[in-house]
C-alpha positions as a Python dict, from the first residue, in 0.01 Angstrom:
ca = {
    (1, 'M'): (0, 0, 0),
    (2, 'S'): (-232, 199, 216),
    (3, 'P'): (-497, 29, 431),
    (4, 'G'): (-816, -35, 219),
    (5, 'A'): (-648, 26, -110),
    (6, 'A'): (-670, -224, -383),
    (7, 'P'): (-360, -416, -463),
    (8, 'A'): (-211, -437, -804),
    (9, 'R'): (-428, -660, -1062),
    (10, 'V'): (-294, -962, -1237),
    (11, 'L'): (-498, -1177, -1470),
    (12, 'T'): (-422, -1539, -1565),
    (13, 'I'): (-561, -1705, -1873),
    (14, 'A'): (-498, -2079, -1835),
    (15, 'G'): (-631, -2427, -1744),
    (16, 'S'): (-712, -2578, -1418),
    (17, 'D'): (-514, -2827, -1219),
    (18, 'S'): (-733, -3026, -997),
    (19, 'G'): (-438, -3124, -792),
    (20, 'G'): (-375, -2792, -716),
    (21, 'G'): (-4, -2774, -803),
    (22, 'A'): (3, -2599, -1145),
    (23, 'G'): (-229, -2412, -1374),
    (24, 'I'): (-475, -2160, -1241),
    (25, 'Q'): (-428, -2287, -891),
    (26, 'A'): (-53, -2228, -892),
    (27, 'D'): (-97, -1893, -1056),
    (28, 'L'): (-344, -1746, -805),
    (29, 'K'): (-137, -1876, -498),
    (30, 'T'): (183, -1712, -656),
    (31, 'M'): (-7, -1392, -690),
    (32, 'L'): (-130, -1393, -330),
    (33, 'A'): (218, -1477, -192),
    (34, 'L'): (346, -1173, -391),
    (35, 'G'): (93, -934, -271),
    (36, 'V'): (-112, -878, -589),
    (37, 'H'): (-492, -940, -662),
    (38, 'G'): (-516, -1249, -886),
    (39, 'M'): (-803, -1292, -1133),
    (40, 'S'): (-863, -1580, -1379),
    (41, 'V'): (-997, -1679, -1726),
    (42, 'L'): (-1043, -2049, -1720),
    (43, 'T'): (-952, -2205, -2077),
    (44, 'A'): (-983, -2576, -1976),
    (45, 'V'): (-1051, -2816, -1700),
    (46, 'T'): (-810, -3106, -1636),
    (47, 'A'): (-846, -3399, -1412),
    (48, 'Q'): (-499, -3459, -1284),
    (49, 'N'): (-297, -3557, -970),
    (50, 'S'): (55, -3615, -865),
    (51, 'L'): (72, -3897, -1121),
    (52, 'G'): (-54, -3718, -1446),
    (53, 'V'): (-331, -3586, -1636),
    (54, 'R'): (-641, -3827, -1664),
    (55, 'G'): (-852, -3605, -1889),
    (56, 'A'): (-884, -3246, -2031),
    (57, 'W'): (-1192, -3069, -2139),
    (58, 'E'): (-1175, -2715, -2314),
    (59, 'L'): (-1429, -2444, -2225),
    (60, 'P'): (-1632, -2283, -2533),
    (61, 'E'): (-1474, -1976, -2673),
    (62, 'E'): (-1781, -1760, -2560),
    (63, 'A'): (-1698, -1875, -2219),
    (64, 'V'): (-1342, -1765, -2242),
    (65, 'R'): (-1450, -1424, -2398),
    (66, 'A'): (-1724, -1361, -2136),
    (67, 'Q'): (-1469, -1411, -1841),
    (68, 'F'): (-1215, -1184, -1987),
    (69, 'H'): (-1480, -905, -2054),
    (70, 'A'): (-1613, -924, -1721),
    (71, 'V'): (-1293, -874, -1556),
    (72, 'A'): (-1109, -635, -1792),
    (73, 'G'): (-1435, -430, -1853),
    (74, 'D'): (-1496, -364, -1461),
    (75, 'I'): (-1193, -447, -1262),
    (76, 'G'): (-905, -402, -1513),
    (77, 'V'): (-584, -562, -1540),
    (78, 'Q'): (-227, -427, -1474),
    (79, 'A'): (-61, -754, -1620),
    (80, 'V'): (-141, -1082, -1778),
    (81, 'K'): (-16, -1422, -1768),
    (82, 'T'): (-122, -1692, -2011),
    (83, 'G'): (-77, -2083, -1983),
    (84, 'M'): (-245, -2383, -2099),
    (85, 'L'): (-455, -2287, -2433),
    (86, 'S'): (-488, -2626, -2557),
    (87, 'S'): (-647, -2585, -2907),
    (88, 'A'): (-590, -2346, -3202),
    (89, 'A'): (-932, -2206, -3153),
    (90, 'L'): (-867, -2109, -2789),
    (91, 'A'): (-509, -1967, -2869),
    (92, 'G'): (-662, -1755, -3155),
    (93, 'T'): (-931, -1642, -2902),
    (94, 'V'): (-686, -1544, -2636),
    (95, 'A'): (-477, -1360, -2902),
    (96, 'G'): (-770, -1166, -3014),
    (97, 'L'): (-870, -1064, -2649),
    (98, 'L'): (-504, -963, -2558),
    (99, 'A'): (-507, -742, -2865),
    (100, 'E'): (-801, -540, -2711),
    (101, 'L'): (-577, -439, -2406),
    (102, 'D'): (-366, -133, -2376),
    (103, 'P'): (-40, -188, -2530),
    (104, 'A'): (121, -75, -2212),
    (105, 'V'): (-23, -371, -2015),
    (106, 'P'): (240, -632, -1975),
    (107, 'V'): (184, -973, -2109),
    (108, 'V'): (373, -1284, -1998),
    (109, 'V'): (327, -1581, -2231),
    (110, 'D'): (425, -1936, -2089),
    (111, 'P'): (390, -2141, -2405),
    (112, 'V'): (329, -2450, -2221),
    (113, 'G'): (309, -2758, -2425),
    (114, 'V'): (324, -3067, -2192),
    (115, 'S'): (263, -3131, -1825),
    (116, 'K'): (529, -3221, -1588),
    (117, 'H'): (442, -3595, -1636),
    (118, 'G'): (484, -3556, -2028),
    (119, 'D'): (96, -3512, -2087),
    (120, 'A'): (33, -3305, -2411),
    (121, 'L'): (-152, -2966, -2320),
    (122, 'L'): (-116, -2808, -2662),
    (123, 'T'): (-210, -2932, -3001),
    (124, 'A'): (27, -2907, -3303),
    (125, 'E'): (-223, -2662, -3479),
    (126, 'A'): (-243, -2463, -3130),
    (127, 'L'): (133, -2443, -3127),
    (128, 'A'): (144, -2247, -3487),
    (129, 'T'): (-127, -2012, -3344),
    (130, 'V'): (94, -1934, -3018),
    (131, 'R'): (392, -1881, -3265),
    (132, 'E'): (219, -1668, -3500),
    (133, 'R'): (-41, -1462, -3306),
    (134, 'L'): (35, -1495, -2942),
    (135, 'L'): (399, -1444, -2914),
    (136, 'P'): (392, -1107, -3099),
    (137, 'L'): (187, -981, -2821),
    (138, 'A'): (417, -1093, -2536),
    (139, 'T'): (621, -846, -2322),
    (140, 'V'): (804, -1172, -2211),
    (141, 'A'): (787, -1532, -2337),
    (142, 'T'): (891, -1794, -2088),
    (143, 'P'): (982, -2122, -2279),
    (144, 'N'): (1173, -2420, -2121),
    (145, 'L'): (1419, -2607, -2347),
    (146, 'D'): (1163, -2852, -2475),
    (147, 'E'): (928, -2574, -2567),
    (148, 'V'): (1211, -2375, -2736),
    (149, 'S'): (1241, -2699, -2964),
    (150, 'R'): (892, -2726, -3042),
    (151, 'L'): (862, -2333, -3123),
    (152, 'T'): (1195, -2295, -3313),
    (153, 'G'): (1322, -2657, -3404),
    (154, 'L'): (1636, -2579, -3205),
    (155, 'V'): (1799, -2835, -2975),
    (156, 'V'): (1959, -2658, -2664),
    (157, 'E'): (2241, -2838, -2477),
    (158, 'T'): (2487, -2571, -2364),
    (159, 'E'): (2469, -2208, -2229),
    (160, 'E'): (2579, -2084, -2573),
    (161, 'D'): (2279, -2269, -2729),
    (162, 'M'): (2071, -2077, -2502),
    (163, 'R'): (2178, -1742, -2677),
    (164, 'A'): (2079, -1884, -2998),
    (165, 'A'): (1749, -2000, -2856),
    (166, 'A'): (1670, -1643, -2723),
    (167, 'A'): (1746, -1493, -3068),
    (168, 'A'): (1519, -1767, -3247),
    (169, 'V'): (1225, -1690, -2986),
    (170, 'L'): (1274, -1317, -3025),
    (171, 'A'): (1224, -1345, -3387),
    (172, 'L'): (891, -1475, -3321),
    (173, 'G'): (795, -1126, -3190),
    (174, 'P'): (818, -1105, -2817),
    (175, 'R'): (989, -804, -2671),
    (176, 'W'): (1178, -1022, -2429),
    (177, 'A'): (1258, -1402, -2426),
    (178, 'L'): (1330, -1579, -2102),
    (179, 'I'): (1500, -1921, -2178),
    (180, 'K'): (1464, -2139, -1871),
    (181, 'G'): (1758, -2354, -1843),
    (182, 'G'): (1637, -2594, -1588),
    (183, 'H'): (1677, -2907, -1803),
    (184, 'L'): (2038, -2798, -1930),
    (185, 'A'): (2263, -3097, -1905),
    (186, 'G'): (1976, -3308, -1839),
    (187, 'G'): (1916, -3130, -1508),
    (188, 'R'): (2230, -3249, -1366),
    (189, 'S'): (2427, -2932, -1365),
    (190, 'P'): (2488, -2773, -1015),
    (191, 'Q'): (2318, -2456, -1110),
    (192, 'A'): (1970, -2370, -1258),
    (193, 'V'): (2054, -2114, -1520),
    (194, 'D'): (1811, -1902, -1698),
    (195, 'L'): (1883, -1635, -1983),
    (196, 'L'): (1667, -1317, -2027),
    (197, 'S'): (1731, -1140, -2369),
    (198, 'D'): (1565, -860, -2561),
    (199, 'G'): (1821, -902, -2841),
    (200, 'R'): (2060, -612, -2720),
    (201, 'H'): (2103, -690, -2358),
    (202, 'E'): (2160, -1024, -2168),
    (203, 'H'): (2077, -1111, -1823),
    (204, 'W'): (2182, -1439, -1675),
    (205, 'Y'): (2011, -1575, -1347),
    (206, 'R'): (2192, -1846, -1156),
    (207, 'A'): (2077, -2031, -861),
    (208, 'P'): (2197, -2360, -676),
    (209, 'R'): (2005, -2658, -807),
    (210, 'R'): (1784, -2803, -519),
    (211, 'D'): (1769, -3170, -485),
    (212, 'N'): (1396, -3213, -484),
    (213, 'R'): (1179, -3404, -721),
    (214, 'H'): (874, -3223, -609),
    (215, 'T'): (868, -2945, -872),
    (216, 'H'): (513, -2974, -1013),
    (217, 'G'): (395, -2624, -1115),
    (218, 'T'): (740, -2448, -1168),
    (219, 'G'): (684, -2306, -1500),
    (220, 'C'): (331, -2153, -1416),
    (221, 'T'): (474, -2023, -1087),
    (222, 'L'): (760, -1855, -1254),
    (223, 'A'): (549, -1681, -1524),
    (224, 'S'): (287, -1577, -1270),
    (225, 'A'): (571, -1442, -1042),
    (226, 'V'): (724, -1248, -1329),
    (227, 'A'): (366, -1094, -1418),
    (228, 'S'): (302, -1008, -1038),
    (229, 'Q'): (627, -810, -1044),
    (230, 'L'): (572, -634, -1357),
    (231, 'A'): (220, -546, -1234),
    (232, 'L'): (403, -394, -909),
    (233, 'G'): (598, -172, -1151),
    (234, 'R'): (931, -352, -1179),
    (235, 'D'): (1111, -348, -1511),
    (236, 'V'): (1152, -697, -1696),
    (237, 'P'): (1505, -781, -1562),
    (238, 'A'): (1424, -691, -1225),
    (239, 'A'): (1089, -855, -1224),
    (240, 'V'): (1253, -1180, -1349),
    (241, 'G'): (1537, -1162, -1088),
    (242, 'L'): (1274, -1135, -816),
    (243, 'A'): (1054, -1394, -974),
    (244, 'K'): (1359, -1640, -977),
    (245, 'E'): (1430, -1584, -635),
    (246, 'Y'): (1079, -1666, -536),
    (247, 'V'): (1065, -1977, -753),
    (248, 'T'): (1406, -2094, -617),
    (249, 'G'): (1260, -2105, -248),
    (250, 'A'): (942, -2265, -365),
    (251, 'I'): (1140, -2544, -528),
    (252, 'E'): (1354, -2595, -234),
    (253, 'A'): (1047, -2619, -18),
    (254, 'G'): (836, -2838, -243),
    (255, 'F'): (664, -3128, -73),
    (256, 'P'): (547, -3476, -131),
    (257, 'L'): (170, -3502, -223),
    (258, 'G'): (10, -3818, -342),
    (259, 'A'): (221, -4093, -500),
    (260, 'G'): (398, -3911, -766),
    (261, 'I'): (551, -3554, -812),
    (262, 'G'): (442, -3311, -555),
    (263, 'P'): (424, -2933, -599),
    (264, 'V'): (647, -2648, -529),
    (265, 'D'): (541, -2463, -220),
    (266, 'H'): (395, -2150, -301),
    (267, 'G'): (380, -2037, 40),
    (268, 'W'): (724, -2100, 164),
    (269, 'R'): (793, -1757, 283),
    (270, 'T'): (507, -1784, 546),
    (271, 'R'): (602, -2126, 681),
}
């Protein structure tokens, strides 16, 4: 990028994590680390720390629309990532906003349902809206194994099950499904395995599993990294590969914070 030129622009539509490890905060840190300009549409505010979520408050739909139109109408976006959408009303609002974008703008949907600590971040009614209205707009959907089960009813226990999961998620409308296998075999396997599929081509991504419990923000970070790489012009398989490499390093460098689960280190490459 030439001096003074604007970097690629990526928009995150998600909730805030007051502890700074996940949500909007993780998204913006990831985007900065990968050399893009991060922008945000806040959907909800949470009070959370390393021990869990103490409370969550949705923003009004008009506030979500105003943030989106302020950014998209003036600055423009080259990729979008969605995270915590909380309610059916907000999920529907976001789906409507994304439908306004040029179809060429890649959209990464992280269908986040619960926090790292097991706190619900998406109502049952919202899950139906994500399934029916948001996933058909996605360039890439990035569910973990629990989210696969919530979206499709499938229980994933083996790598072969991941193939069936990808097919079931693709049937909901995204162009690509990235099935995150971090919890495969109860998280005890020596490798962290992810599967990317568009129904015709499969790409498997494997990395050594890091012995580090401080993994708060992993899903947000991966989805934001994929969106950042897409904004930089990579195709989907290359974007996912580079995102996986970044997240693997961030997990290895994750650090203790507070009395519970600490975050991944978004700035691991600079330390």
